[in-house]
C-alpha positions as CSV (number, residue, x, y, z in Angstrom):
1,M,-26.8,81.7,-21.5
2,I,-28.4,80.1,-18.5
3,K,-28.5,80.9,-14.9
4,L,-28.7,78.5,-11.9
5,S,-30.4,80.3,-9.0
6,V,-30.2,78.8,-5.6
7,M,-32.6,80.5,-3.2
8,Y,-32.8,80.1,0.6
9,P,-36.3,80.8,1.9
10,Y,-36.8,83.0,5.0
11,S,-38.1,81.5,8.2
12,P,-37.9,82.8,11.8
13,E,-35.6,79.8,12.6
14,A,-33.3,80.3,9.6
15,H,-29.5,80.7,10.1
16,F,-27.2,81.8,7.3
17,D,-23.5,82.5,7.6
18,Y,-23.0,85.0,4.8
19,D,-19.2,85.2,5.4
20,Y,-18.7,81.5,5.0
21,Y,-21.0,81.5,1.9
22,R,-19.0,84.4,0.3
23,D,-15.5,83.3,1.3
24,S,-15.7,79.5,1.2
25,H,-18.7,77.9,-0.4
26,M,-19.1,80.0,-3.6
27,P,-15.3,80.1,-4.3
28,L,-15.4,76.3,-3.9
29,L,-18.3,76.1,-6.4
30,K,-16.4,78.4,-8.9
31,Q,-13.2,76.2,-8.5
32,R,-15.1,73.0,-9.1
33,L,-17.0,74.4,-12.2
34,G,-13.9,76.1,-13.6
35,E,-14.5,77.9,-16.9
36,V,-18.1,76.6,-17.1
37,C,-19.0,79.2,-14.5
38,R,-18.7,82.5,-16.3
39,Y,-19.5,84.4,-13.1
40,Y,-21.8,84.3,-10.1
41,T,-23.6,86.8,-7.9
42,I,-24.7,86.6,-4.3
43,D,-27.8,88.4,-2.9
44,K,-28.7,89.0,0.8
45,G,-32.4,89.5,1.3
46,F,-33.3,92.1,3.9
47,N,-37.0,92.8,3.4
48,A,-39.9,92.4,1.0
49,V,-41.4,95.4,-0.7
50,T,-42.4,97.2,2.4
51,P,-39.9,98.3,5.0
52,D,-39.5,96.1,8.1
53,S,-41.1,93.1,6.4
54,N,-39.4,89.7,6.1
55,P,-37.8,88.8,2.8
56,A,-39.0,85.9,0.8
57,F,-35.4,84.6,0.6
58,I,-32.6,85.4,3.1
59,A,-30.0,84.7,0.4
60,M,-29.6,83.8,-3.2
61,C,-26.8,83.0,-5.6
62,H,-27.0,83.1,-9.4
63,V,-24.4,81.1,-11.4
64,Y,-24.1,82.0,-15.0
65,C,-23.1,79.4,-17.6
66,D,-23.3,79.0,-21.3
67,S,-25.6,75.9,-21.3
68,V,-27.4,73.5,-19.1
69,E,-25.4,70.6,-20.5
70,A,-22.1,72.3,-19.6
71,L,-23.3,73.1,-16.1
72,M,-24.6,69.5,-15.5
73,T,-21.4,67.9,-16.8
74,A,-19.2,70.2,-14.7
75,I,-21.2,70.0,-11.5
76,G,-21.9,66.3,-11.6
77,P,-18.7,64.9,-10.0
78,Y,-18.9,67.5,-7.3
79,A,-22.7,67.6,-6.5
80,E,-22.4,65.5,-3.3
81,E,-19.4,67.6,-2.0
82,L,-21.2,70.9,-2.7
83,A,-24.5,69.6,-1.1
84,A,-22.7,68.4,2.0
85,D,-21.1,71.9,2.4
86,V,-24.5,73.5,2.8
87,A,-24.6,72.4,6.5
88,N,-21.6,74.6,7.1
89,F,-23.5,77.8,6.4
90,T,-27.2,77.3,6.8
91,N,-30.0,75.2,8.2
92,V,-32.3,76.1,5.3
93,T,-33.2,73.8,2.4
94,P,-32.5,75.7,-0.8
95,I,-34.8,76.0,-3.8
96,Q,-33.1,75.7,-7.1
97,Q,-34.1,76.9,-10.6
98,I,-32.4,77.0,-14.0
99,S,-33.5,79.8,-16.2
100,E,-32.6,81.1,-19.7
101,V,-31.1,84.6,-19.5
102,I,-33.0,86.8,-21.9
103,I,-31.2,90.0,-21.2
104,E,-27.9,89.9,-19.3
105,K,-27.7,93.6,-18.5
106,S,-29.8,96.5,-19.6
107,E,-28.5,99.7,-21.2
């Protein structure tokens, strides 16, 4: 299994509409990917390790799929649409990474 992580770095000028992200953007992504997206998670960063510190990322999503090939094939036709929707919820340029999931959940 692989995971596409999309991370939105913190900056003092950063704006992020978590409601839009949760209620519109991510359901749109799931709809476009269909069965290729096994599931996704959304994280809201609130601080670094120490209290009252700024987070490295204000938000992240993790999209779980069976393979890179399946993800790329499914997302390809919708990449421009999904990228254009980013302006509806943030002014932050996201960082993306694809990882192999070694352990999906621990015991």
